[in-house]
Every structure is written in C-alpha cells, then in structure tokens.
C-alpha positions in Angstrom: 30.6 12.5 13.0 27.8 10.1 11.8 26.4 9.7 15.3 25.9 13.4 15.6 23.7 13.7 12.5 20.5 12.5 14.3 19.5 10.8 17.4 16.8 8.1 16.9 13.9 8.6 19.2 13.2 5.7 21.6 9.6 5.5 20.6 10.5 5.0 17.0 13.0 2.3 17.9 10.4 0.6 20.1 7.7 0.6 17.3 10.2 -0.7 14.7 11.2 -3.6 17.0 7.5 -4.3 17.8 6.3 -4.4 14.2 9.4 -5.4 12.2 11.6 -7.4 14.6 15.1 -7.9 13.3 14.5 -5.8 10.2 13.3 -3.0 12.3 16.3 -3.1 14.6 18.6 -3.1 11.7 16.8 -0.1 10.1 17.0 1.9 13.4 20.8 1.0 13.8 21.4 2.3 10.2 19.4 5.5 10.4 22.3 7.9 11.5 24.4 6.6 8.5 21.5 6.7 6.1 20.6 10.3 7.2 24.2 11.5 6.6 24.2 9.7 3.2 21.1 11.4 1.9 21.9 14.8 3.4 25.1 14.7 1.4 23.7 13.1 -1.7 20.9 15.7 -2.2 22.7 18.7 -0.7 20.6 19.2 2.4 21.1 20.9 5.7 19.1 19.9 8.8 16.8 22.7 9.8 15.2 21.7 13.0 14.4 18.8 15.4 13.6 15.4 14.0 10.0 14.2 13.9 8.7 10.6 13.8 5.6 8.5 13.6 5.3 4.8 14.2 7.3 3.9 11.1 9.5 6.8 9.8 11.9 9.5 10.8 11.4 12.9 9.2 14.1 15.6 9.2 13.2 19.2 8.4 15.9 20.3 5.9 16.9 23.1 3.6 18.0 22.4 0.0 21.1 24.0 -1.6 18.9 26.7 -3.2 17.5 27.6 0.3 14.1 26.0 -0.3 12.7 24.1 2.8 11.9 20.4 2.5 11.4 17.3 4.5 13.7 14.2 4.4 11.7 11.0 5.1 13.7 7.9 6.2 11.6 4.7 6.4 11.9 1.0 6.0 11.1 -0.3 2.5 8.2 -2.7 2.8 4.9 -3.5 1.0 3.3 -0.6 2.7 5.9 2.1 2.0 6.8 0.9 -1.6 3.6 2.5 -3.1 4.0 5.9 -1.4 6.3 7.5 -4.0 4.3 6.0 -6.9 1.0 7.6 -5.5 2.7 10.9 -4.8 4.0 11.1 -8.4 0.5 10.2 -9.7 -1.1 13.0 -7.6 1.7 15.5 -8.4 0.9 17.8 -5.5 -2.9 18.0 -6.3 -4.4 17.4 -2.8 -1.1 15.8 -1.5 2.3 16.7 -0.5 4.7 17.0 -3.5 7.5 14.5 -4.0 10.8 16.1 -4.8 13.3 13.2 -4.8 13.1 9.4 -4.3 15.7 6.7 -3.7 14.0 3.5 -4.8 16.2 0.9 -3.0 15.6 2.4 0.4 12.3 4.3 -0.2 13.9 7.4 1.2 11.9 10.4 0.1 12.5 14.1 -0.1 9.2 16.0 0.2 8.0 19.5 0.2 7.9 21.0 3.7 4.4 21.5 5.1 3.5 23.0 8.4 3.8 20.1 10.9 2.5 22.4 13.7 -0.9 22.7 12.1 -2.7 19.4 11.7 -6.4 19.0 10.8 -6.8 17.5 14.2 -6.6 21.0 15.7 -9.3 22.6 13.6 -12.0 23.5 16.1 -15.0 22.8 14.0 -15.3 19.0 13.6 -17.7 19.3 10.7 -15.4 21.6 8.9 -12.6 19.0 9.4 -14.8 16.3 7.8 -15.5 18.5 4.8 -11.7 19.2 4.4 -11.1 15.5 4.2 -14.0 15.0 1.8 -12.5 17.7 -0.5 -9.2 16.0 -0.4 -10.5 12.5 -1.0 -12.6 13.8 -4.0 -9.3 15.0 -5.6 -7.2 12.0 -4.7 -9.6 9.3 -5.6 -10.3 11.0 -9.0 -7.0 9.6 -10.2 -6.8 6.0 -11.6 -4.5 3.8 -9.6 -1.1 3.2 -11.3 -0.3 -0.3 -12.5 1.2 -2.6 -9.8 -0.6 -1.0 -6.9 -2.0 -3.2 -4.2 -5.6 -4.1 -4.9 -8.7 -3.8 -2.7 -10.1 -7.0 -4.2 -7.2 -9.0 -2.9 -7.4 -7.4 0.5 -11.2 -8.0 0.7 -10.8 -11.7 -0.2 -8.0 -12.1 2.5 -10.3 -10.4 5.0 -13.2 -12.8 4.2 -10.8 -15.8 4.6 -10.1 -14.7 8.1 -13.8 -14.2 9.2 -14.7 -17.8 10.2 -11.9 -18.0 12.7 -12.4 -14.5 13.9 -16.1 -15.1 14.7 -15.1 -17.9 17.0 -13.0 -15.4 19.0 -15.8 -12.9 19.6 -17.6 -13.7 22.9 -20.5 -11.3 22.6 -23.2 -12.5 20.3 -24.3 -9.0 19.2 -20.8 -8.1 18.2 -20.4 -11.4 16.4 -23.5 -10.7 14.3 -22.2 -7.3 13.4 -18.9 -8.6 12.2 -20.7 -11.3 10.2 -22.9 -8.6 8.7 -19.9 -6.5 7.8 -18.4 -9.5 6.0 -21.7 -10.1 4.1 -21.6 -6.5 2.9 -18.1 -7.0 1.6 -19.2 -10.1 -0.3 -22.0 -8.1 -2.0 -19.5 -5.6 -3.6 -16.3 -7.7 -3.9 -16.8 -8.5 -7.6 -16.4 -4.8 -8.4 -13.5 -3.6 -6.1 -12.9 -0.4 -8.0 -9.7 1.1 -9.6 -9.2 4.5 -8.1 -6.1 5.6 -6.3 -6.9 5.4 -2.5 -4.9 7.0 0.3 -6.1 4.3 2.8 -5.0 6.3 5.9 -6.4 9.8 5.6 -7.0 10.5 9.3 -6.8 14.1 10.6 -3.1 13.8 11.7 -2.3 13.0 8.1 -3.6 16.4 6.8 -1.3 19.3 7.3 -1.5 23.0 6.5 0.7 24.3 3.7 1.6 27.7 2.0 0.4 26.7 -1.5 -2.9 25.1 -0.3 -4.9 25.3 2.9 -4.6 21.6 3.5 -2.6 18.7 2.0 -2.5 15.0 2.6 0.6 13.1 3.7 1.7 9.6 4.4 -0.5 7.5 2.0 -0.7 3.7 2.2 -2.0 3.6 -1.4 -4.3 1.1 -2.7 -6.3 0.5 -6.0 -9.9 0.3 -5.2 -13.4 1.8 -4.5 -13.3 5.3 -2.8 -15.9 4.1 -0.3 -13.1 2.2 1.4 -11.4 5.5 2.2 -14.2 7.2 4.2 -13.9 5.6 7.7 -11.0 7.7 9.2 -13.0 10.8 8.7 -15.9 9.2 10.6 -14.1 7.6 13.6 -11.6 10.4 14.2 -12.8 12.9 16.8 -15.7 10.4 17.1 -19.1 11.7 17.9 -21.9 9.0 17.6 -24.5 11.7 16.8 -22.5 12.7 13.8 -22.0 9.3 12.2 -24.7 9.6 9.6 -24.0 13.2 8.9 -20.3 12.5 8.2 -21.1 9.5 6.0 -23.6 11.5 4.0 -21.3 14.5 3.7 -18.4 12.4 2.5 -20.5 10.4 -0.1 -22.0 13.6 -1.4 -18.7 15.3 -1.8 -17.2 12.3 -3.7 -20.4 11.6 -5.7 -20.5 8.0 -4.5 -23.3 5.5 -4.7 -24.4 5.5 -1.1 -25.1 1.7 -0.8 -21.8 0.7 -2.3 -20.0 3.2 -0.1 -21.8 1.9 2.9 -20.7 -1.7 2.0 -17.1 -0.7 1.7 -17.2 1.4 4.9 -18.5 -1.7 6.6 -15.6 -3.5 5.1 -13.3 -1.0 6.7 -14.9 -1.7 10.1 -14.4 -5.3 9.4 -10.7 -4.8 8.7 -10.3 -2.8 12.0 -12.1 -5.5 13.9 -9.9 -8.3 12.4 -6.7 -6.3 13.2 -7.9 -5.8 16.7 -8.6 -9.5 17.1 -5.1 -10.3 15.8 -3.5 -7.9 18.3 -5.5 -8.9 21.4 -6.0 -12.2 23.3 -9.0 -14.3 22.6 -12.1 -13.1 24.3 -11.1 -9.5 24.4 -14.1 -7.1 23.6 -13.8 -5.2 20.3 -13.5 -1.4 20.3 -16.8 0.3 20.9 -16.3 3.0 18.3 -15.9 0.6 15.5 -19.0 -1.4 16.7 -21.1 1.8 17.0 -20.2 3.0 13.5 -20.9 -0.4 12.1 -24.3 -0.5 13.7 -25.2 3.0 12.6 -24.3 2.2 9.0 -25.8 -1.3 9.1 -29.0 0.1 10.4 -29.4 -1.7 13.8 
C-alpha cells in the first residue's frame, strides 16, 4: 500500500507548513505517493529509515544492480531548482554525485554517503575548517552554468532592504555594524563574480564517503564571488579567538584577494542579519555570533 512506503516525519511537515504554507502541505501530503512512484520508476528498494532536514526527505535505497543510493524528495522552488544543475557541473569532484533527476519534481537520486559521519563530528575544529577550505577550492573553481541565480542580484536586493532594516535595530553599535557591512558590499557589487558557489557549506553538509574522505551535499547554488561562501566555516562551531585564523586559512586555500573576500564575507553577515530581522519582531537584538564576526573582520 502507498501509505506503508514511508511515514512523513512530523518535523518535516511542520517546517514545510511554516516556510511554504499551502504548497508545503500539498508536498507533504503527496510524499508517500511520490516516493512509491520513484521507487518503481528507478527500480529502487528502501534500505533503512528515512532521513530529513528542513526541506527534504531522503530515503536510503538500493538500485537494481545492488548499488546503494539515496532518493531525495523535495519541493521544486527557486532554491532547489539549481541543485541538479550544480551537481552535474561538479560531476562528483568535491560533491555528492547525481545519478538520476526528475526535472518536474526536482526528485534526485544521489550516490549514498555515510550520513552517520558529518564533518561536525571531527574533533579538531581547525582540521574541519581546512576540509571545508579544500572542498570550496574545488567547487568554486568551476564556472557557474548559465541561468544560475546571481550574487549581484542578491547583493542589490540586500542593499534595498538596508534603510528599513537599520530603523529596526535598537542598538546604535549594532546599527553601525550593519551599515558598515552594507558599505562593504557596495564597494564590490560591480564585480560580483561568476564562480559556482555552494552557498550553504556548513559542517552538517559535509559527509564522509568511500571514494573520498569528505564530500559536500545539499547546495543552494549561486553564481558569484567565492568570498561569499566562507562564512559557514567561520560561524559553525564558533570560537571568537579563531575568527581571523579561519578567515585567513580559507582565503589562503582558495587563493582569494583578502580585501574582496572580507567585503563579501561582511555581505554574508549582512544577509544573516537581514534574515534575522525579517523573522523576529521589531527591536529584537541581533545574534551575537554574527555581530562578533562582523566586528572582527571589519576591524572594530
């Protein structure tokens, strides 16, 4: 029976309703049917308990030839539409390999990685930063395919939001930092870059694999400057004493101009602050971690 193929986790249903409303509820309601459809279409057998994040359900599966794989079921939207395009461009070099793709639903069949071994669990935090740096150096060496979302457009949209956002920040020191981040973005916006960015390479999105020590998963791809991809490796497992070391290690590994990378990393701080202001009521303080990183990179 269709209903016995999978059971949709309550956390996934809740996040879909929160972020996608009616479309999210419809997606969740259709998941059992969709899972059965693609298990049959691609000759797959479920091989373990379902996994999920905020947006997708992932089923460990075995293909007809006995090879392990992972079936990723997700809502087609602006964010997910670029994922198969990016994975094809990388072709397994630093990222999970794409095996099958259904364009109308953005359902993906991926190579199976070891979901029990995330980079988050690596004991040495500096080693984890260097792993991300090595992956980013490979991923951002690829030019972005045509039609990818562009950092220049995102940067301009952020700057349009800044005047209203500044009026919602009660603390003057925080307000000045956000204004300085916006000024840094203005300095580099005319040259937004054309590399293929992951945009979400935090440590939970790096898994161990048989064919490589570590591989990236779950990109939110973007065409732009690699400096915009550095912040997750700085604010994950955050240690204020390590901010400058991490930034320097990342820029060295990627061969980036340090001032441009600083400006785009401040742009990422700005983006996180704008998202936080959008989610929170007026007058709510901004996250200390983002503010500390911004001040360390700004120089005061």
